[in-house]
C-alpha positions as CSV (number, residue, x, y, z in Angstrom):
1,M,-97.5,109.6,171.7
2,S,-100.1,108.8,173.8
3,S,-100.1,105.7,176.5
4,G,-101.4,102.4,175.5
5,W,-103.8,99.9,176.3
6,V,-103.5,98.3,179.7
7,L,-102.9,94.4,179.3
8,P,-104.4,92.7,182.5
9,D,-101.7,91.9,185.0
10,D,-102.7,87.9,184.9
11,V,-102.6,87.9,181.0
12,L,-99.0,90.1,180.9
13,R,-97.9,87.5,183.3
14,D,-98.8,84.3,181.6
15,A,-98.3,85.5,178.0
16,P,-95.3,84.3,175.8
17,N,-93.1,87.1,175.1
18,Y,-90.5,88.1,172.1
19,A,-88.6,90.4,171.0
20,P,-88.7,91.0,167.1
21,R,-86.0,91.4,164.7
22,G,-84.7,95.2,163.8
23,Y,-87.1,95.6,160.9
24,E,-90.1,93.7,162.6
25,L,-89.8,96.1,165.7
26,G,-89.8,99.0,163.0
27,D,-92.9,97.6,161.2
28,L,-94.5,97.1,164.9
29,E,-94.3,101.0,165.6
30,L,-95.5,101.8,162.0
31,L,-98.2,99.5,162.9
32,L,-99.0,100.9,165.8
33,S,-98.7,104.2,165.1
34,G,-101.2,103.6,162.1
35,A,-98.5,104.7,159.3
36,Y,-99.3,101.3,157.7
37,A,-102.8,102.0,157.5
38,P,-104.8,100.2,157.0
39,L,-102.8,97.4,158.4
40,T,-104.2,97.0,161.8
41,G,-101.4,94.2,162.6
42,F,-99.2,91.6,161.4
43,L,-100.5,89.4,158.0
44,G,-101.9,86.0,158.3
45,R,-102.3,83.3,155.5
46,A,-105.2,84.5,154.1
47,D,-104.1,88.1,153.7
48,L,-100.9,87.1,152.3
49,A,-102.4,84.2,149.9
50,S,-104.6,87.2,148.7
51,L,-101.7,89.5,148.6
52,A,-99.7,87.0,146.1
53,R,-102.5,86.5,143.8
54,R,-104.3,89.9,143.0
55,G,-102.3,92.2,145.2
56,R,-104.8,93.3,147.5
57,L,-105.6,92.2,151.3
58,A,-108.4,89.4,151.6
59,D,-111.3,92.3,152.1
60,G,-110.3,93.7,148.8
61,S,-108.2,96.7,150.5
62,P,-105.1,97.8,148.4
63,W,-101.6,97.1,149.9
64,P,-98.3,96.6,148.4
65,V,-96.0,94.3,150.4
66,A,-96.1,91.6,153.2
67,V,-95.6,92.8,156.7
68,T,-95.1,89.4,158.4
69,L,-93.9,88.2,162.2
70,D,-91.7,85.1,162.6
71,V,-91.1,84.0,165.8
72,P,-89.1,80.7,167.5
73,A,-90.8,77.7,167.0
74,E,-90.6,76.7,170.8
75,L,-93.2,79.6,170.9
76,S,-95.8,77.7,169.1
77,P,-97.2,75.6,171.8
78,A,-97.9,78.3,173.8
79,L,-100.0,80.5,171.0
80,D,-101.8,77.6,169.5
81,S,-103.3,75.1,171.7
82,G,-105.1,73.6,169.0
83,D,-108.4,74.2,170.8
84,G,-109.3,76.6,168.1
85,Q,-108.8,79.6,170.9
86,H,-106.0,82.3,170.2
87,R,-103.6,83.4,172.4
88,V,-101.7,86.6,173.3
89,L,-98.1,87.2,172.4
90,V,-96.3,90.1,174.2
91,L,-93.9,91.7,171.9
92,T,-90.7,93.5,173.5
93,D,-88.1,95.8,172.5
94,T,-84.5,94.7,172.6
95,E,-84.5,95.3,176.3
96,G,-87.3,93.4,177.2
97,A,-89.9,96.0,178.0
98,P,-93.4,95.5,176.4
99,V,-94.7,97.3,173.5
100,A,-97.5,95.6,172.1
101,A,-99.6,92.8,172.8
102,M,-100.8,90.7,169.7
103,D,-103.7,88.6,169.2
104,A,-102.0,85.4,167.8
105,L,-105.2,84.6,165.6
106,D,-103.0,82.4,163.0
107,V,-100.0,80.6,163.8
108,W,-98.0,78.3,160.9
109,P,-94.6,77.0,160.2
110,V,-92.5,78.6,157.7
111,R,-89.2,77.3,158.1
112,D,-87.0,75.0,160.2
113,G,-87.2,76.3,163.7
114,W,-89.5,79.4,163.0
115,V,-93.4,79.8,162.8
116,R,-95.0,82.9,161.3
117,V,-97.7,84.6,163.3
118,G,-100.7,86.8,161.9
119,G,-103.3,89.0,164.2
120,P,-103.7,92.4,165.3
121,V,-101.4,94.4,167.4
122,R,-102.4,96.9,170.3
123,R,-99.8,99.1,172.2
124,I,-99.1,98.2,175.7
125,G,-97.0,100.6,177.9
126,D,-96.4,104.2,177.6
127,G,-94.5,103.8,174.1
128,G,-91.6,106.3,175.3
129,H,-88.5,104.3,174.3
130,G,-86.2,105.3,171.7
131,V,-83.7,108.3,170.9
132,F,-85.5,111.5,169.7
133,R,-89.0,110.6,171.1
134,R,-90.0,114.7,170.7
135,L,-89.9,114.0,167.0
136,R,-91.6,110.4,167.0
137,H,-94.8,112.0,166.2
138,S,-98.0,109.8,164.8
139,P,-99.2,110.4,161.2
140,A,-102.3,111.6,162.7
141,E,-100.6,114.2,164.9
142,V,-98.6,115.5,161.6
143,R,-101.7,115.6,159.2
144,E,-103.5,117.4,161.9
145,H,-101.0,120.5,162.0
146,L,-99.9,120.4,157.7
147,P,-101.2,123.5,155.7
148,P,-103.8,122.7,153.3
149,G,-102.7,122.1,149.9
150,R,-99.3,119.8,148.4
151,V,-96.9,118.5,150.7
152,L,-93.4,117.5,149.6
153,G,-91.9,114.7,151.3
154,V,-88.2,113.6,151.5
155,I,-87.0,110.5,153.1
156,A,-83.7,111.6,154.5
157,D,-81.7,108.6,155.0
158,R,-78.4,110.1,154.4
159,P,-77.1,113.5,155.7
160,L,-78.1,116.4,153.7
161,H,-75.1,118.1,151.3
162,R,-75.3,121.1,149.6
163,P,-76.8,119.5,146.2
164,Q,-79.8,117.4,148.3
165,L,-80.4,120.8,149.8
166,A,-80.3,122.2,146.4
167,Q,-82.7,119.9,145.3
168,I,-85.0,120.0,147.9
169,A,-85.4,123.7,147.8
170,L,-85.8,123.4,143.6
171,A,-88.6,121.1,144.5
172,S,-90.2,123.0,146.7
173,R,-90.5,125.8,145.4
174,T,-91.7,123.9,141.9
175,L,-94.2,122.4,143.8
176,G,-95.1,125.3,145.9
177,G,-96.1,122.8,149.0
178,H,-95.2,122.4,152.6
179,L,-92.0,120.0,153.3
180,V,-92.2,117.1,155.4
181,V,-88.7,115.3,156.2
182,L,-88.9,111.6,157.3
183,V,-85.8,110.6,158.7
184,P,-85.5,106.6,159.3
185,V,-84.4,105.8,162.7
186,G,-85.3,101.9,162.6
187,A,-81.1,100.9,161.7
188,A,-78.1,102.8,160.6
189,T,-78.1,104.3,157.4
190,P,-77.0,102.6,154.5
191,D,-73.3,104.2,155.1
192,G,-73.1,102.9,158.5
193,L,-74.1,106.1,160.2
194,P,-76.1,105.4,163.7
195,A,-79.4,106.5,163.5
196,E,-79.6,109.2,166.1
197,A,-76.2,110.6,164.2
198,L,-78.5,110.8,160.9
199,V,-81.1,112.7,162.9
200,R,-78.6,115.3,164.5
201,A,-77.1,115.9,160.8
202,V,-80.3,116.3,159.2
203,L,-81.3,118.8,161.8
204,A,-78.0,120.8,161.5
205,A,-79.2,121.6,157.9
206,R,-82.6,123.0,158.8
207,D,-81.7,126.3,158.5
208,R,-80.9,125.9,154.8
209,M,-84.0,124.0,154.2
210,P,-87.8,125.9,153.3
211,A,-89.7,125.5,156.8
212,A,-90.6,122.1,157.2
213,T,-91.8,119.3,159.5
214,F,-89.3,117.2,160.5
215,V,-90.3,113.5,161.7
216,A,-88.6,110.5,163.2
217,V,-89.9,107.3,161.5
218,P,-88.9,103.6,162.5
219,L,-88.3,102.4,159.0
220,A,-85.9,99.8,158.7
221,P,-84.4,98.1,155.6
222,H,-86.0,94.7,154.9
223,G,-83.2,93.3,152.7
224,D,-85.3,94.2,149.3
225,E,-85.1,97.6,147.6
226,V,-88.6,97.1,146.0
227,T,-90.1,96.2,149.1
228,D,-88.6,99.2,151.0
229,A,-89.5,101.7,148.0
230,L,-93.1,100.5,148.4
231,L,-93.3,100.7,152.2
232,R,-91.5,104.2,151.9
233,A,-94.4,105.4,149.8
234,R,-97.2,104.4,151.8
235,V,-95.8,105.6,155.3
236,A,-95.0,108.9,153.4
237,A,-98.6,108.9,152.3
238,A,-100.0,108.3,155.7
239,Y,-97.8,111.2,157.1
240,G,-100.1,113.3,154.7
241,V,-97.4,113.6,151.8
242,T,-98.4,114.1,148.2
243,H,-95.2,114.4,146.2
244,L,-92.3,112.5,147.6
245,L,-89.0,113.6,146.2
246,S,-87.0,110.6,144.9
247,T,-83.2,110.8,144.1
248,G,-82.7,107.0,143.2
249,E,-83.6,104.7,140.5
250,T,-86.2,102.8,142.7
251,M,-89.3,104.9,142.0
252,M,-92.5,102.7,142.6
253,S,-95.1,105.0,144.4
254,G,-97.1,101.4,145.8
255,G,-100.4,103.4,145.7
256,G,-98.9,106.3,147.6
257,P,-97.7,110.1,146.7
258,R,-96.4,111.2,143.4
259,V,-93.1,110.6,143.0
260,L,-91.2,113.9,142.1
261,I,-87.9,114.0,140.2
262,P,-87.1,117.7,139.0
263,R,-85.3,116.9,136.0
264,E,-83.7,120.5,136.2
265,L,-81.7,118.8,139.5
266,A,-81.8,115.3,139.6
267,Y,-79.0,114.1,141.7
268,D,-77.9,110.8,142.6
269,S,-76.2,110.7,146.3
270,R,-75.1,106.9,145.7
271,D,-72.3,108.1,143.2
272,G,-72.5,111.9,143.3
273,Q,-73.7,112.5,139.8
274,W,-76.2,114.6,138.5
275,R,-78.9,113.2,136.0
276,G,-81.5,114.5,133.5
277,R,-79.7,117.7,132.0
278,D,-78.1,117.1,128.7
279,D,-77.3,120.7,128.0
280,I,-74.6,120.6,131.2
281,P,-70.9,120.0,129.8
282,P,-69.6,116.9,131.1
283,R,-67.0,119.0,133.2
284,F,-69.6,120.5,135.2
285,R,-71.7,117.4,135.6
286,R,-70.0,115.9,138.6
287,L,-70.1,118.8,141.1
288,A,-70.4,116.8,144.1
289,L,-68.5,114.3,146.2
290,S,-69.7,110.5,146.2
291,P,-70.3,108.9,149.3
292,A,-67.3,107.1,149.5
293,E,-65.3,110.1,148.8
294,I,-67.1,111.7,151.8
295,D,-66.4,108.4,154.1
296,D,-62.6,108.9,153.0
297,L,-62.2,112.3,153.7
298,L,-63.9,111.8,157.4
299,D,-61.4,108.4,157.7
300,R,-58.7,110.5,157.3
301,G,-59.6,113.2,159.4
302,A,-59.5,116.0,156.3
303,P,-62.4,118.4,156.2
304,L,-65.6,118.4,154.2
305,P,-65.2,121.1,151.8
306,E,-67.7,124.0,152.5
307,W,-68.5,124.2,149.0
308,H,-70.4,120.6,149.2
309,T,-71.3,120.6,152.9
310,P,-72.7,123.1,155.2
311,P,-70.2,123.4,158.2
312,D,-73.0,122.6,160.9
313,V,-73.6,119.1,158.7
314,A,-70.1,118.6,158.3
315,R,-69.3,118.9,162.4
316,E,-72.0,116.7,163.1
317,L,-70.5,114.1,160.9
318,A,-67.2,114.5,162.0
319,R,-68.3,113.8,165.7
320,A,-70.3,110.6,164.5
321,R,-67.4,109.4,162.1
322,P,-64.2,110.4,163.8
323,P,-60.9,109.6,162.2
324,R,-60.3,105.9,161.8
325,R,-56.8,106.4,164.3
326,Q,-59.5,107.6,166.9
327,R,-62.4,105.5,165.9
328,G,-63.1,102.3,167.5
329,L,-62.4,98.8,165.6
330,V,-63.2,95.4,165.8
331,L,-60.2,93.3,164.9
332,F,-61.8,89.5,164.2
333,F,-59.3,86.5,163.5
334,T,-60.4,83.2,162.4
335,G,-59.0,79.7,162.0
336,L,-58.7,76.3,162.8
337,S,-57.3,75.6,166.1
338,G,-53.5,75.6,165.7
339,S,-53.7,77.7,163.0
340,G,-51.7,80.4,164.6
341,K,-54.5,83.3,165.2
342,S,-54.1,83.3,168.9
343,T,-50.5,83.8,168.5
344,L,-51.0,86.8,166.1
345,A,-53.8,88.5,168.0
346,R,-51.4,88.7,171.0
347,G,-48.6,89.6,169.2
348,V,-51.0,92.7,167.9
349,A,-52.1,93.3,171.2
350,H,-48.9,93.6,172.6
351,A,-47.5,95.6,169.7
352,L,-50.4,98.3,170.2
353,L,-49.8,98.2,173.9
354,E,-46.2,99.1,173.5
355,T,-46.9,102.2,171.2
356,G,-50.0,103.1,173.5
357,E,-51.5,105.0,170.6
358,R,-55.0,102.6,171.3
359,T,-56.9,101.0,173.9
360,V,-56.8,97.2,173.4
361,T,-59.1,94.5,175.0
362,M,-58.4,91.1,174.1
363,L,-61.4,88.2,173.7
364,D,-59.8,85.0,173.5
365,G,-61.7,81.9,172.3
366,D,-60.7,80.0,175.5
367,V,-60.9,82.7,177.7
368,V,-64.3,83.6,176.4
369,R,-65.5,80.4,176.8
370,R,-64.5,80.2,180.5
371,E,-65.1,83.7,181.5
372,L,-68.2,84.7,179.3
373,S,-70.1,81.7,177.6
374,A,-69.2,79.1,180.4
375,G,-72.2,76.0,180.2
376,L,-72.5,76.2,176.1
377,S,-71.6,73.2,174.7
378,F,-69.9,73.1,170.8
379,S,-73.3,72.5,169.3
380,K,-73.6,74.9,166.2
381,A,-76.6,76.5,168.1
382,D,-74.2,77.1,171.3
383,R,-71.3,78.3,168.9
384,D,-73.2,80.8,167.2
385,I,-74.2,82.0,170.7
386,N,-70.8,82.3,171.7
387,I,-69.5,83.8,168.4
388,R,-72.6,86.4,169.1
389,R,-71.5,87.5,172.6
390,I,-68.1,87.7,171.6
391,G,-69.1,90.2,168.9
392,W,-71.5,92.3,171.1
393,V,-68.8,92.5,173.8
394,A,-66.2,93.8,170.9
395,A,-68.8,95.6,169.5
396,E,-69.2,97.9,172.6
397,V,-65.9,98.2,173.5
398,A,-65.6,99.2,169.9
399,R,-68.3,101.9,170.3
400,H,-66.8,103.9,172.8
401,G,-63.3,104.1,170.6
402,G,-61.4,101.1,171.8
403,L,-59.8,98.5,169.8
404,A,-60.9,94.7,170.6
405,I,-59.0,92.2,169.3
406,C,-61.2,88.5,168.9
407,C,-59.5,85.1,167.8
408,P,-62.1,82.3,168.3
409,I,-62.3,79.7,165.6
410,A,-65.7,81.1,164.6
411,P,-66.5,78.0,162.0
412,Y,-69.8,79.6,160.6
413,A,-70.2,82.3,157.9
414,A,-73.4,83.7,159.3
415,A,-72.0,84.3,163.1
416,R,-69.1,86.0,161.5
417,A,-71.1,88.2,159.4
418,T,-73.0,88.8,162.8
419,A,-69.9,90.0,164.6
420,R,-69.5,92.5,161.8
421,R,-73.1,93.7,161.6
422,L,-72.9,94.5,165.5
423,A,-69.4,96.6,164.7
424,V,-70.9,98.3,162.0
425,E,-74.2,99.2,164.0
426,A,-71.8,100.2,166.4
427,G,-70.4,102.9,164.5
428,A,-67.2,101.3,164.3
429,G,-64.7,99.5,162.1
430,F,-64.3,95.7,161.6
431,V,-61.5,93.9,159.8
432,L,-61.7,90.2,159.4
433,V,-58.3,88.3,159.2
434,Y,-58.9,84.7,158.3
435,V,-55.8,82.5,159.2
436,A,-55.8,79.9,156.7
437,T,-53.2,77.2,157.9
438,P,-54.0,73.8,156.4
439,I,-55.8,71.1,158.3
440,E,-53.2,69.3,158.1
441,V,-50.6,71.7,159.8
442,C,-52.6,72.6,162.6
443,E,-53.2,69.3,163.3
444,A,-49.4,68.2,163.3
445,R,-49.1,71.3,165.9
446,D,-52.4,70.0,168.1
447,R,-50.7,71.8,171.0
448,K,-54.1,71.1,172.8
449,G,-54.4,67.8,171.6
450,L,-57.7,68.3,170.3
451,Y,-57.5,66.6,167.2
452,A,-55.7,63.8,168.4
453,R,-58.5,62.9,170.8
454,A,-60.9,63.2,168.1
455,R,-59.3,60.8,165.8
456,A,-59.3,58.3,168.9
457,G,-63.0,59.0,168.9
458,Q,-62.5,60.8,172.5
459,L,-64.0,64.0,171.7
460,T,-66.7,65.4,168.7
461,G,-67.5,68.6,167.5
462,V,-64.1,69.4,166.4
463,T,-64.1,71.7,163.9
464,G,-61.9,70.3,160.5
465,I,-62.6,66.9,161.9
466,D,-66.4,66.1,162.2
467,D,-67.6,69.7,162.1
468,P,-67.1,71.9,159.0
469,Y,-65.1,75.0,159.1
470,Q,-66.8,77.4,156.3
471,E,-63.9,79.2,154.9
472,P,-64.5,83.3,154.7
473,T,-65.0,84.5,151.3
474,D,-64.9,88.4,152.4
475,A,-62.0,88.2,154.6
476,D,-60.0,91.5,154.8
477,L,-56.7,89.7,154.9
478,V,-55.7,86.1,154.3
479,L,-52.5,84.4,156.3
480,D,-51.3,81.1,156.0
481,T,-48.6,80.3,158.9
482,S,-47.5,77.2,157.1
483,E,-45.9,79.6,154.4
484,I,-44.8,82.6,156.4
485,S,-43.2,83.1,160.2
486,V,-45.5,84.5,162.6
487,A,-43.0,87.7,163.0
488,A,-43.9,88.3,159.2
489,A,-47.7,87.5,159.5
490,L,-47.5,89.9,162.1
491,D,-45.8,92.5,160.1
492,R,-48.6,92.0,157.6
493,V,-51.3,92.5,160.1
494,L,-49.8,95.5,161.2
495,E,-49.0,97.1,157.6
496,H,-52.6,96.2,156.7
497,L,-53.8,98.4,160.1
498,S,-51.5,101.4,159.3
499,A,-52.3,101.5,155.5
500,D,-56.1,101.6,156.2
501,G,-55.6,104.2,158.8
502,W,-56.4,102.3,161.7
503,I,-53.2,103.0,163.5
504,D,-49.7,105.2,163.4
505,A,-47.6,104.3,160.4
506,R,-45.0,105.2,162.1
507,R,-45.2,102.6,165.1
């Protein structure tokens, strides 16, 4: 893509900047490339009201869903001075490099601590960030080189195995059109495969497809299946697609290309089932592996069968998802102070160091507070920052095949969910162990004297006393050290890791 608009140095220096969240950054790239035409920026209040009322933008242009940008409320004074003059907001990537300048024409509060900003965006800088730049063509560039006639679009958000390849081949022959394969690179796949690994896996199957144009598109999930389906259809249409191949159940076109579902070969990749052929005997209808079965084979280091997966694709998947004994893992202990989580975490670390089968990084809550999070208070905001830092470091350790053991209190569910997400996005595993020792037992132990000082009014913000602990509902293992010994609890953790294939069962 070509270089962007040059923002004057004084404006760039004085303008506030913000790094949007993952899906918003994807939306920004799609706005800048023209894939979201007729949109030229994030929607303001007038467009959103018109969209909700009549399904169109304020100027009457058809558009299916809201595309919005929310920023922290502390930026509001710099964007809306109250004098009627709009301000410029510089939007950056996650590393802080400027990507776009936004004219903040509309700023309004949407929820506690956040305001919504509407206005047009213009690219600044060279736009040269991200993997597989050679495949990140703009819609105009792709349309310019498409042959005349029908265009079959496939959004490959998962690797293409033989069932999907057969479906694509049949649809292409039936339609008689050119094939465009759009590979989402805005986030990990629904199965947790990193975007770059997905692109490699899709390209590994290209010699088994008709002649095709491959495009890496920064599509990221918005958390709503209907919204995602409508936006994908519009993006496909922007790239010149006239017929979009669908294998799932959400098939809205949203004003985009016609959705094509070949009845002869309607395969749903989510459960490995074929749909639509009443004349196929039941014993032959299930001729494919489900995603769960594929994951299980990869987790165990077993080869994917060649009748289901082309060898080149299987090799890429094995590289991206090695067996669990070789894959990175974040082992995350949570529980009240005095619950025994640090003792258990150290026990696991020592056991694994003795066998030598894993490289182990220990991220103890107190040590992290001293070395990584010095200066943070025990407010909810600072506690969330602390857990995010732990989660980020642990995910980076796991990204490179290490095993990170974390044992902070981590009282809030949202912060623990962030730690899990960071691990999954790094292509690693995540095991949450809830050490559910009751507060009465923890307080009786009180090795650090925290509870005594809290009861005496000398300390505030102590979890379990004057600050809540949100009990996990998604723990992989729950232990209570008031009911079992530390040695028995340690055995339970090691047995769980062994049963799931993360460590050698013969330890």
